[in-house]
N, C-alpha and C positions, 0 to 999 in steps of 0.2 A: 378759734383766732385766725384772722385772714392777714394780718400784717402786725409787724412789731417794729417801733420806733428804735432807731440806733444813732450814734454819732461816730463819724470817722475822725480819728485823731492820730497824731504822729509826733515822735521824738526824733529829729533828724533824718526823716524818712522811714524810719522803723515804724510802720503803721498799724492801727488798731481799729477793728470794729467794736465799738462799746455799747453794752446794753445795761440800761440802769434797772435793776430788779429789786431795788429797795422798797419797803412798805410804802404805798401811795404813789409809787412811780410807774411808767407804762409797762415795765417788763416785769412787774411784781408778780411772783409765783412761777415764774417761767423757768424751766430746767431744759438746757440744751445739751445734748450728748455730743461725743466725739464726731460722729458721722454728720450731724447738722452743722456742727462748728466747721469742719473741713469744708463742707458745701458752701456755707457762707464765705469762707476764706479764699475760696477759688477765685482767681483773678480773670478768668474767662467766662465763667457761668454764674459767680456769685457776686458779692460786693467786692472782695478782695482785701486781703490783708495779712500781715505777718503773724499777728496774734489776735484771738478772739477774747474779749475781756468782758466780764460780767461784775457790775458792782452790786454787792449783796449788804444786807443789814450787817451792822457790827455784831460780831459773836460775843463781845465782852465790852465792859465799860472803859478799857484802855484803848480802845480803837473807836474810830470815827466810821470805819466801812470795811468790809472784806473785798479783796479783788481775786476773782476766780480767773485763771489764765488757762488758755487752750492754744497751742501752736497751729499753725496752718495745716498741719496734718490730722488736727483733732485731738492729739495727746495732751492731757492735763500736765502742767508743770507748776512748780511753786515760786517761781521768781521770773521778774522780767523789770529791769531798771528803768527803761524808757517808758513802759507802761505805767510803772509807779509814778514817775513825774507827771504823766498825763492825768491820771485818776487824782493824784494829790492835787493837781491844779484845778481840777472840777470842785473837789471838796473846800479848797481855799476860797475859791470865787463864791461858792454857795453859803459858806459860813462867815465871810469876811474876816476869818482869823488869819493870823500870820504862821500858823503851824497846825497841822493835822497829823493823824496817825492813821496809817493803812495797814491793815492785818492782810498778810499773804500766807501761803501754805508753808513758806519757810520761816517767817519772822514778822514782828511788828516794826514797820518802818515809819520813820518821822519824816514829814515832807514840810518845807518851809519856803518862803518867797525869798528870792535872792536879788530882785531888783531887775529893771530892764527886760521884763519878760521871761526871766529865768527862774527855775526852780531848783531847790537843792534837796536831795534825798540822803538820809542817814541810812546806808546801805547794810550797817551792821559789821561785825567782826568777821573777816575771812576765816574759812575753815580750811586747814592745810594738812590735816592728817590724811593718810590713804584711805581710811575707813570713812571719813566724813565726805569724801569727793563725790561718790566712792569709787574706788579701783577694786578690781576683781581679786587682788592679792596684795600683799604688803610690798611696798615699794617706797623710794626715795622720791616725794613729790616735787623735789627741786630739780631733779634730773631724772626724767622717765625714760627708760629703755624702749624708745618707740620711734619709728621712723616711716616715712612713705615719701617717695620720690625724692625732691629736694629738702624735704623737711625732715628734722631729727632732733632729739634731745629737748622735748618740751618741759615746761613746768607746769603744774597742776595745782588748781586752787578751786574752793567751791564759794560761790556768793548766793547760797541758796539753791543753786544749780551747778552742774559740773562743768569746769573749763580746762582746757590745755592750751598753753600759750608757747608758741614756737617763735623764736627770735632769729631774723634773717638780716643779711647785709643789704639786700636789694628786693623790695616787694614785688617789682615788676616781674621777677623771674619766677614767681610762685603761681602755678596753675591751681588756684584755690578751688575752683569749681570741679576739678578732677580728683584731686587728693582729700577735700573736705568729707565727701560722703564715705570714704574707706575709713578714714580716721575717726569720724563720729561713731562708726558701727564697730570699731576695733574691739575685741573681746576683753581689753583690759578695762573698758568702761562699761559696767553691767547696766547703767541707765543711759547709755550712750553719753555723748558729750559735746560740748560747743568748742569748736576749733579755731583759735585766734592766731594770726600771723602778724607779728610785730616787727616794725623796723624803727629803732631808736635814732631820732633825728638831733637830738640833744638831750642832756641831762633832765631837762623839764619838758620834753616835747617827744611823742612818738606818733607813728602812722600805723594804724591798726585795721585790719579786715577780719571779719569773723563769718565763718561757715556756722550757722546756728542750727542745732539739732530740730529736726521737725519742721524747719523752714527753708534753709539753704543760705545763700550768700545775702547778708542784709547790708543796708546801707548804714546802720548803726546797731551797736549791741551794747546797752548800758552795763549789764553785768560783765560782759566780756571786757569792757574798757576797765572796770574795776579790777578784775582778775589780772589783766595785763599789767596795770601799773604795780599791784601787789607783787606778782611774778618778776618783774624788772627790777624793783627795789630789792626783794629776796636775792636776786643774782647780781646785785651792785651794777646793774646796767643803766638805772635811772633814779631819780628822786622819789620820794614818797608822794609829792605834789607834782602832777604832770598835766599838761593839755595833750589829749588824746585827739589826733585828727582821724576821723572817720570818712567813709564816702559822702556821709550826708552833712558833714560839718565838724564841730569841735565839742568835746566834753572836757570839763575840767574835774579831775579826780584827785582826791586829798586823802591819802592813808595816814590818818593822824597820829601822832606819837607824844606830842608835847602839851596836850590840853586835857586836864583831868577828867573832864565829863565826855571827851571824845577819843581818848587814847585807845589805840588798836582799831578804831572803826574807819570805814571807808565812806567818804562823803563824795557824791557825784552832783555836779552842777551843770544844767543845760536847758535847752527851751522845750516848751510843751505846747503844741499847736492843734487846733480845731480845724479840720479841712471842710467838712460839710455834715449835714444831718439828712436822714431819709427814713424810710421803711422797708424792712425786709419782707418781700412778697411771701405769700402763702406758699408757693411752691418750693421754697428753701427751708420752710419751717415744718412741714409735716403736721401731724396731730399733737400739738403742743397744749397743755393746760393752760387755761386763761385765768 
């Protein structure tokens, strides 16, 4: 194999290199390991992305496709909200349907059209137990005994990946790029964690920045926005339905409680964009099966 077709997509600037490896597609049969994924994700010598995504054949009749996710450091993870919107948008356009289902390592997620170029993902029910996040020892996930610099007392939740949300009075006073790496690797998180810093602007609006494990500071983190709204609601700092302002734009997060088919589930609505398409050169691929 000398080259491999890809599509560059993003959700509010959280960007992805997407390979379609389904039967009959250009990437069919290709397996890219963490080292190669990290090389492709490198913004100086590769294509550049926050996450490397492979669309694979559906593993069961309940789903339309499987989404494999690797962070920029090459590590495989089970969930990415913005990527789910993007891959869902691909499948919606491909099928002409109003709803598709994407299987991830964490869950089966339903993706639907929301009008005006927006896509909604049913992100499932948040996991709030210490062992589900996971933490290294039993602890109160609403008030973790954890601090670093100006940050302390986070709430933790899992949206298929671990999140800790710190609530602050003023976002500008937090050196996220300095404290984020230390908190990500804190021993309390055996699988590391995504670190969110949230400022409540109004009961239905918050400002959020996220240090994403294996990536760094991102312009948007979909699962982080979901976890932040869940944690804000649990602390009675905000509503269950909030607009989350991130560096790349806005997401609407709705932690439903009053709809029989959606009670307890988190729904995320936002844009999904295609930037460009291209081919990954042989030098970044190595000896891959074709």
